[in-house]
Structures are given as structure tokens and as C-alpha cells.
C-alpha positions as CSV (number, residue, x, y, z in Angstrom):
1,M,-144.1,12.5,196.7
2,D,-143.5,8.8,197.5
3,P,-140.9,8.7,200.4
4,S,-139.6,5.5,199.0
5,I,-137.6,7.4,196.4
6,E,-135.7,9.4,199.0
7,K,-132.0,9.2,198.1
8,H,-129.2,9.8,200.6
9,I,-126.4,11.7,199.0
10,A,-123.0,13.1,200.1
11,H,-123.0,15.3,196.9
12,W,-124.9,15.8,193.8
13,N,-124.8,18.0,190.7
14,R,-126.9,18.6,187.6
15,D,-127.6,21.5,185.3
16,G,-125.5,24.0,187.2
17,M,-126.8,22.9,190.7
18,L,-124.2,21.7,193.2
19,V,-125.4,20.0,196.4
20,Q,-123.3,18.8,199.4
21,T,-124.0,17.3,202.8
22,L,-122.8,19.2,205.8
23,Y,-122.5,17.8,209.3
24,L,-122.0,19.4,212.7
25,D,-123.1,18.6,216.2
26,N,-125.1,15.5,215.2
27,H,-127.1,17.5,212.6
28,A,-126.9,17.0,208.8
29,E,-128.2,19.3,206.1
30,L,-127.7,20.0,202.5
31,I,-126.0,23.1,201.1
32,V,-127.1,24.0,197.6
33,Q,-125.5,26.4,195.0
34,D,-127.4,27.3,191.9
35,T,-128.1,30.4,189.8
36,N,-129.9,31.9,192.8
37,G,-126.9,31.7,195.1
38,I,-126.2,29.4,198.1
39,E,-128.8,28.2,200.6
40,R,-129.2,25.3,203.1
41,Q,-132.0,22.8,203.0
42,D,-133.0,19.6,204.8
43,R,-134.2,18.0,201.6
44,I,-134.5,18.8,197.9
45,E,-137.5,17.6,196.0
46,L,-136.8,16.8,192.3
47,D,-139.2,15.5,189.7
48,T,-138.2,11.8,190.2
49,E,-136.5,11.7,193.6
50,I,-135.9,13.4,196.9
51,L,-132.4,14.2,197.9
52,I,-131.5,14.0,201.6
53,P,-128.2,14.1,203.6
54,V,-126.0,11.1,204.3
55,E,-127.4,9.1,207.2
56,I,-126.3,10.3,210.7
57,I,-125.0,6.9,211.7
58,Y,-122.3,7.1,209.0
59,L,-121.4,10.7,209.8
60,S,-121.3,10.4,213.6
61,H,-118.9,7.5,213.5
62,N,-116.6,9.2,210.9
63,Q,-117.3,6.5,208.4
64,V,-118.2,9.3,206.0
65,I,-116.4,12.6,206.6
66,V,-117.9,15.8,205.1
67,P,-117.5,19.6,205.7
68,S,-119.4,21.4,208.4
69,D,-119.7,24.7,206.6
70,I,-118.5,26.5,203.5
71,V,-115.7,29.1,203.6
72,D,-114.5,31.2,200.7
73,C,-110.7,31.2,200.5
74,A,-108.2,32.0,197.7
75,P,-106.7,28.9,196.1
76,E,-103.1,29.8,197.1
77,I,-104.1,30.1,200.7
78,V,-105.9,26.7,200.7
79,V,-103.0,25.0,199.0
80,A,-100.4,26.5,201.5
81,E,-102.5,25.5,204.5
82,L,-103.0,22.0,203.2
83,K,-99.3,21.5,202.6
84,Q,-98.5,22.8,206.1
85,F,-101.1,20.4,207.6
86,Y,-99.3,17.4,206.1
87,L,-95.8,18.8,207.0
88,E,-96.9,19.3,210.7
89,N,-98.2,15.8,211.0
90,L,-95.7,13.7,208.9
91,L,-92.0,13.6,208.4
92,I,-92.0,14.0,204.6
93,D,-90.0,15.5,201.8
94,E,-91.1,18.2,199.3
95,K,-92.0,15.8,196.5
96,T,-94.2,13.7,198.9
97,V,-96.0,16.7,200.3
98,V,-96.7,18.0,196.8
99,L,-98.1,14.5,195.9
100,L,-100.4,14.3,198.9
101,T,-101.5,17.9,198.5
102,G,-102.1,17.5,194.8
103,Y,-104.0,14.3,195.1
104,T,-106.2,15.8,197.9
105,L,-107.0,18.8,195.7
106,F,-107.8,16.4,192.8
107,T,-110.4,14.5,194.9
108,W,-112.5,17.7,195.3
109,F,-112.9,18.0,191.5
110,F,-112.6,14.4,190.3
111,D,-116.1,14.3,189.0
112,K,-115.0,16.9,186.3
113,T,-112.6,14.3,184.9
114,H,-112.9,11.0,183.0
115,T,-110.3,9.2,185.0
116,A,-109.8,8.8,188.7
117,P,-106.3,7.4,189.6
118,Y,-105.7,5.9,193.0
119,L,-103.0,6.5,195.6
120,Y,-101.3,3.3,196.8
121,I,-99.4,3.5,200.1
122,Q,-97.2,0.5,200.8
123,G,-95.0,-0.2,203.8
124,D,-94.5,-2.5,206.8
125,K,-96.3,-2.1,210.2
126,G,-95.3,1.1,212.0
127,T,-94.3,3.0,208.9
128,A,-97.1,5.7,208.8
129,K,-99.5,4.1,206.4
130,S,-102.5,4.4,208.7
131,R,-101.5,7.9,209.8
132,I,-101.4,9.1,206.2
133,L,-104.8,7.4,205.6
134,D,-106.2,9.2,208.7
135,L,-104.9,12.6,207.6
136,M,-106.2,12.2,204.0
137,S,-109.6,10.9,205.1
138,H,-110.1,14.2,207.0
139,T,-109.0,16.4,204.0
140,C,-110.1,14.5,200.8
141,F,-113.5,15.0,199.3
142,N,-116.3,13.1,201.1
143,A,-114.0,10.4,202.4
144,A,-115.6,7.0,203.1
145,T,-113.5,4.8,205.4
146,L,-113.9,1.1,205.1
147,G,-111.5,0.3,208.0
148,V,-109.7,-3.0,207.7
149,A,-112.8,-5.1,206.9
150,V,-112.7,-4.6,203.1
151,T,-115.3,-6.8,201.3
152,E,-116.7,-6.6,197.8
153,A,-120.1,-5.7,199.2
154,N,-119.2,-2.7,201.3
155,I,-116.8,-1.2,198.8
156,F,-119.3,-0.8,196.1
157,R,-122.3,0.0,198.3
158,M,-120.4,2.7,200.2
159,Q,-119.1,4.1,196.9
160,E,-122.6,4.2,195.5
161,I,-123.9,6.2,198.5
162,V,-121.0,8.6,198.9
163,R,-119.4,8.8,195.5
164,G,-116.4,10.5,197.0
165,T,-112.9,9.3,198.1
166,M,-112.7,5.7,199.2
167,M,-110.2,4.9,202.0
168,I,-109.1,1.2,202.1
169,D,-106.7,0.1,204.9
170,E,-104.7,-3.1,205.0
171,L,-105.6,-4.4,201.5
172,E,-103.9,-7.7,201.4
173,T,-102.2,-9.5,198.4
174,E,-104.8,-12.3,198.3
175,F,-107.4,-9.8,197.3
176,T,-105.4,-8.1,194.6
177,G,-104.9,-10.8,192.0
178,K,-106.4,-10.1,188.5
179,N,-109.2,-12.7,189.1
180,S,-110.2,-11.1,192.4
181,T,-113.7,-9.5,192.3
182,L,-112.3,-6.7,194.5
183,T,-109.6,-6.0,191.9
184,Q,-112.2,-6.0,189.2
185,I,-114.2,-3.4,191.1
186,L,-111.0,-1.3,191.6
187,N,-110.1,-1.6,188.0
188,N,-113.5,-0.5,186.9
189,G,-113.8,2.3,189.4
190,Y,-111.2,4.5,187.9
191,K,-113.4,5.2,184.8
192,Q,-116.1,7.9,184.8
193,D,-118.7,5.3,183.7
194,G,-117.4,2.6,186.0
195,I,-120.4,0.4,186.9
196,V,-120.6,-2.9,188.8
197,M,-123.6,-5.1,188.4
198,R,-124.9,-7.0,191.4
199,S,-127.8,-9.4,191.8
200,E,-130.1,-8.1,194.5
201,K,-133.1,-9.7,196.1
202,I,-136.5,-8.2,195.2
203,P,-139.6,-8.2,197.5
204,T,-141.6,-10.5,195.1
205,G,-138.8,-13.1,195.3
206,G,-135.9,-13.9,193.1
207,F,-133.1,-11.5,192.0
208,K,-132.5,-8.7,189.6
209,P,-129.3,-7.1,188.4
210,V,-128.7,-3.7,189.9
211,P,-126.0,-1.3,188.7
212,Y,-123.7,0.4,191.2
213,N,-121.5,3.4,190.4
214,V,-117.9,2.7,191.7
215,F,-116.2,5.7,190.0
216,G,-114.0,7.8,192.2
217,P,-110.5,8.3,193.8
218,K,-109.3,5.7,196.2
219,V,-106.5,5.8,198.8
220,I,-105.2,2.3,199.5
221,A,-102.8,1.2,202.3
222,S,-101.2,-2.2,202.3
223,R,-98.1,-4.1,203.4
224,S,-97.7,-5.6,200.0
225,I,-97.6,-4.8,196.3
226,P,-100.8,-5.7,194.4
227,R,-100.4,-8.6,192.1
228,D,-102.5,-7.3,189.2
229,D,-100.6,-5.3,186.6
230,A,-103.8,-3.4,185.6
231,L,-104.5,-2.3,189.2
232,R,-100.9,-1.0,189.6
233,S,-101.1,1.0,186.4
234,R,-104.0,2.9,187.8
235,C,-102.1,4.0,190.9
236,F,-99.6,6.5,192.1
237,Y,-97.2,4.8,194.6
238,L,-95.9,6.0,198.0
239,S,-93.5,3.8,199.9
240,T,-93.1,4.3,203.7
241,I,-90.3,3.1,206.1
242,V,-89.9,3.0,209.8
243,Q,-88.6,6.2,211.5
244,K,-86.9,6.4,214.9
245,L,-88.9,7.9,217.8
246,P,-86.1,10.5,218.7
247,V,-86.2,11.9,215.2
248,L,-90.0,12.3,215.3
249,R,-89.8,14.1,218.6
250,K,-86.9,16.3,217.5
251,H,-89.0,17.6,214.7
252,N,-92.2,17.8,216.8
253,I,-94.1,15.2,214.8
254,P,-97.1,14.1,216.9
255,L,-97.5,10.4,217.6
256,E,-101.3,10.7,217.6
257,F,-103.9,12.3,215.3
258,T,-104.6,15.1,217.8
259,D,-107.8,17.0,218.5
260,S,-106.1,20.1,217.2
261,A,-105.1,18.4,214.0
262,R,-108.7,17.2,213.5
263,E,-110.0,20.8,214.0
264,T,-107.5,22.1,211.5
265,A,-108.6,19.4,209.0
266,L,-112.3,20.4,209.5
267,Q,-111.4,24.0,208.7
268,L,-109.5,22.8,205.6
269,R,-112.5,20.8,204.4
270,N,-114.7,23.8,204.7
271,K,-112.3,25.9,202.7
272,L,-111.9,23.1,200.1
273,L,-115.7,23.0,199.7
274,G,-115.5,26.8,199.1
275,L,-112.9,26.1,196.4
276,R,-115.1,23.4,194.9
277,F,-118.2,25.6,194.7
278,G,-116.1,28.5,193.4
279,Y,-114.2,26.7,190.7
280,Y,-116.4,23.7,189.7
281,E,-117.8,25.3,186.6
282,K,-114.3,26.5,185.5
283,M,-113.0,22.9,185.4
284,P,-111.2,21.4,183.7
285,C,-108.7,24.2,183.8
286,S,-106.0,24.8,181.1
287,F,-102.9,22.7,181.8
288,A,-99.6,21.6,180.4
289,Q,-99.8,17.8,179.7
290,S,-97.0,15.5,180.8
291,Q,-94.6,15.3,177.9
292,S,-92.0,12.8,179.1
293,E,-91.2,10.3,176.4
294,S,-90.6,7.6,179.1
295,L,-94.3,7.5,180.1
296,T,-96.7,4.8,178.9
297,P,-100.1,6.0,177.6
298,R,-101.8,4.9,180.8
299,A,-99.3,6.8,183.0
300,A,-99.8,9.9,180.9
301,Q,-103.6,9.4,181.3
302,I,-103.6,9.4,185.1
303,I,-101.2,12.3,185.4
304,D,-103.1,14.4,182.9
305,S,-106.3,13.7,184.8
306,I,-105.0,15.3,187.9
307,L,-103.3,18.2,186.1
308,S,-106.7,18.9,184.4
309,V,-108.2,20.1,187.6
310,V,-105.2,21.0,189.8
311,S,-103.3,23.8,188.1
312,E,-99.5,23.9,188.6
313,E,-100.1,27.6,189.2
314,W,-101.8,26.5,192.4
315,L,-99.2,23.8,193.2
316,P,-95.8,24.2,191.5
317,G,-93.9,20.9,190.9
318,L,-97.0,18.7,190.8
319,R,-96.3,17.2,187.4
320,V,-92.8,16.1,188.4
321,A,-94.1,14.8,191.7
322,L,-96.7,12.7,189.9
323,E,-94.1,11.3,187.5
324,N,-91.8,10.4,190.3
325,H,-94.5,8.4,192.1
326,L,-95.8,6.3,189.3
327,F,-95.8,2.5,189.8
328,E,-93.0,0.9,187.9
329,D,-95.4,-0.3,185.2
330,G,-96.0,3.3,184.2
331,I,-92.4,4.3,183.5
332,S,-89.7,3.1,181.2
333,A,-87.1,0.6,182.4
334,A,-84.5,3.3,182.5
335,R,-86.5,5.6,184.7
336,R,-87.4,2.6,187.0
337,N,-83.8,1.7,187.4
338,E,-82.9,5.3,188.1
339,R,-85.5,5.5,190.9
340,M,-84.3,2.2,192.5
341,V,-80.7,3.6,192.6
342,Q,-82.0,6.9,194.0
343,N,-84.0,5.1,196.8
344,A,-81.0,2.9,197.7
345,I,-78.6,5.9,198.1
346,S,-81.2,7.7,200.2
347,M,-81.7,4.7,202.5
348,L,-78.0,4.1,202.9
349,S,-77.4,7.8,203.7
350,L,-80.1,7.6,206.4
351,V,-78.5,4.5,207.9
352,A,-75.1,6.1,208.0
353,E,-76.4,8.9,210.2
354,T,-73.4,11.1,209.1
355,D,-73.0,14.8,209.8
356,Y,-71.0,15.0,206.6
357,A,-67.9,16.3,208.4
358,S,-66.1,14.1,205.9
359,P,-67.5,12.7,202.6
360,L,-69.7,9.6,202.8
361,K,-68.6,6.9,200.4
362,I,-71.2,4.3,199.4
363,P,-70.0,1.3,197.5
364,F,-71.8,0.3,194.3
365,K,-72.1,-3.2,195.9
366,S,-74.1,-1.8,198.8
367,I,-76.5,0.0,196.4
368,N,-77.0,-3.3,194.5
369,D,-77.6,-5.2,197.8
370,V,-80.3,-2.7,198.9
371,I,-82.0,-3.0,195.5
372,L,-81.9,-6.7,195.6
373,N,-83.4,-6.8,199.2
374,T,-86.1,-4.2,198.6
375,E,-87.0,-4.7,195.0
376,S,-85.9,-8.3,194.3
377,Y,-84.1,-7.0,191.3
378,Q,-80.5,-7.2,190.3
379,L,-78.6,-4.4,188.5
380,S,-75.0,-4.7,187.3
381,S,-72.3,-2.4,188.7
382,K,-72.0,-1.0,185.2
383,D,-75.7,-0.1,185.2
384,V,-75.4,1.5,188.7
385,G,-72.4,3.5,187.6
386,G,-74.2,4.8,184.5
387,I,-77.2,5.9,186.5
388,I,-75.0,7.6,189.2
389,K,-73.1,9.5,186.4
390,S,-76.4,10.6,184.9
391,L,-77.4,12.0,188.4
392,G,-74.3,14.1,188.4
393,L,-72.8,12.5,191.5
394,E,-69.1,12.0,192.2
395,V,-67.6,8.5,191.8
396,V,-64.2,7.3,193.1
397,R,-62.4,4.0,192.9
398,S,-61.8,2.1,196.2
399,K,-59.9,-1.1,197.0
400,N,-63.2,-3.0,196.8
401,G,-64.5,-1.4,193.7
402,M,-66.3,1.8,192.9
403,D,-68.0,4.2,195.4
404,V,-70.4,7.1,195.0
405,V,-69.3,10.1,197.1
406,I,-71.9,12.1,199.1
407,R,-70.3,15.3,200.3
408,G,-73.3,16.9,202.0
409,V,-77.0,16.9,202.5
410,D,-77.5,18.7,199.1
411,D,-76.1,15.7,197.3
412,V,-78.6,13.4,198.9
413,V,-81.5,15.8,198.2
414,D,-80.4,16.0,194.6
415,V,-80.8,12.2,194.3
416,G,-84.5,13.0,194.4
417,E,-86.2,11.0,197.2
418,I,-85.4,12.9,200.5
419,E,-85.1,16.4,201.7
420,P,-83.6,17.3,205.1
421,C,-85.5,19.0,207.9
422,D,-82.2,20.8,208.8
423,T,-78.5,20.5,207.9
424,D,-77.8,18.1,210.7
425,D,-79.9,15.2,209.8
426,V,-81.1,13.4,206.6
427,E,-84.7,12.1,206.8
428,D,-86.7,9.9,204.5
429,V,-90.3,9.9,203.3
430,A,-93.6,9.8,205.3
431,N,-92.3,8.2,208.5
432,V,-94.7,8.5,211.5
433,A,-95.4,5.9,214.1
434,E,-98.8,4.3,213.6
């Protein structure tokens, strides 16, 4: 067969055959599952093409990260170990760890869905964005890391080769306007038939249009919010803030992505590949669709896509976590306002560093100030009061107006954005020094 039709693949599937690149000790091979069982091959000759592993140069530099083996493991064990992996390396709350775990699981079955939503991580320098990206690049399905040099060319070329999870770090605002070619690629890449046409040189001279498949999950880290409404509507959103070094050390959160953590991630990838091979033909699984009346059709679409391949029997609380991490465009104004008040109370509780020996009183004005500074949005005191009442929190009148009363850590947890590591401290989401 003509070697010119050799095709490097990270994964491939057709007619009940699943193929995946494995890599260990500078050697790449293919593992194949079909009706005859599982076997390893250096190449697979088909009628029209030859499948070969991803090129070593990408694998050896961790630009493309794949499993090294396949390990059978029960879903509940894989899910528990994946959650624990994130908890040991990030200072995060329950909703955030469920989001990261659920999205990671989704990537291993995304090609059984029609829609691939993205995860957008936004925060200033030193707020754990790159750490989260590192951890997820070592646990998501066939992660391809573009680094910080994101260009139109390498995003669609790499997606075409790997067709897995794209990791994009430091995506800047100037590349996210609705007229940006990169935004158009991202907006098209969430659909199963997402294709980008590019003009390529041909040996005989001139150019010809070549289609590139850009469909797949993407994890994006940035200091800013994307300008394009359509791009935001395709994303789940995670905001990160700076955390103090003593707090990280108190809870044994490593400051580096350690060799031990990398080895744990490798074992997780191998187990997740076992999960993919074991459950691929059973997907999509039966699931309870998101029923919240406050969701837009697009928000319901991206939530239901994940729920279609990640059962809540595997990961309880996933639906709620997904709804709580929608970009504001996907939720009603009432739910958006509620979330802004929740976040403000959480941030003010963190700053107070109280031990709750006496109740913490937070003025409505302070809540409004935080919302104005962080969201550039102004709520009235009446709006804040109505939201606080709906959250079931205590309110008292002070000489300067109205205050919300926080009597203990449980009150802050009930607000919905943070969960304590113990009863002495209140921590916020996803805060690890980069």
C-alpha cells in the first residue's frame, strides 16, 4: 500500500473497532479493540489508509498526552480516584471538584455526543489557572497542549491530528471578538460536524481548499472574559482567585505538579481508557435532562451533552454543578444575580478570616461594592435583600443599613460557592500558586 496515505492518529473508531495510541519509554503503538478482543499493533492497514500512532516528537514533549496501557476498573473507583486527584492538588470546593471530574469524564466519551462544550477558566496571574490546565491535560482524553502560542494554524492542525481535548492557555481578549478567526474556529468546534476550510498549497502549484475537523472539548485559560456572546454560551465557567501561601501549606497543597502526581495521572489515564473501551458502545447512557426553567436552550444543550455520557449514578451532583458553572448568558437574570450575591458573600467571608466565635455581619453595601468591582454590575439594596432572603440567610438592621448575618461555616457553605477544609477556616475555589 502506498505509504503516502499513512495517517497519524491518537484515536479512531469505525464499525465497532476502537483504536488508541499508547506511549511509554519513547515507544508508541496502537491498541485495538474489536469483536476479536484487544490486541496491540504498530500499524493498521485499512482499505484506503494506514493508521499509525501519533508522532513521537509530540508525545515525548507532552504536547500530546495519551495513556501508556489499558487497565480495567469499575466506574465508581475511577471517579473516586479522579476526584481525589484534584482534591490533593487544588484547594477547591465540592461543586468545583464535581465540575472538573465530570468534564474530564466527558472528554473520554465526547465523540458519542453531538455537542462538545468547553471549560473556560478565568482569573488573574497566580490564581491556579495553569495548574488546573496542567492537571486536566494529564487526565483528559488525548489532551493536546498548545502552550501560550495560540494561533489559528496550530489550533486546527493539532485538533485534526489528535481529535481529543484541546488545552489553550492565556487566551487573550483581542483573539476572542466575534470577528476573530480563532473565535470562529472555537464556535464551530463544539459541533460534531465542525469543519474549518483552509487553503493549502499543492505540489503542482496554487492552492486547494482542505477541510479540517475541529470538533472536540477544549479547556481554555485566560485572564479575561471572551468578548463574543456565542463563544461564552458554549462554555462552562470557572473563576479563580489568589490564595495565601500559609493556607496552601496548611492543607498540604503542593506548589508544583510533582512527579508523584504525574504518575498518579498516568495511572488514571490508563483506567479511563479501560472505562472508554468498556462503556463506549453503551453510550449515550440513559440520563435525566436538566429541567430548570431558567436555562436557555443552548445552556440546556451543553449540560445535556455531558449528562448523556456521564451518569449521575457515577457522579452525584453533576447536573447542579454544571448549572452553577454556566456563563451568565446561559442563565436567567435572576439566577445570575443570585450567583453574584453568593460569590460576594463568599469573598467577604474569606477576607474577614473569622473563626465565627461571634456572628459575622456583612453590610448589603459591601456586597454591592464587591459586585460592582468584580462584575461591573450594580444591584439595588432591595435586590440584594430579596436574594439573601431567598437563600434563607438571616438579616438584621444596623445603623448603616441592612446586614446579612453569618453565624458559622455552614452558612457560608449554604451560599453555594465555597466549602471549608475544616471548621477553622473558610476557603474559596481552585486557588493554587502557579
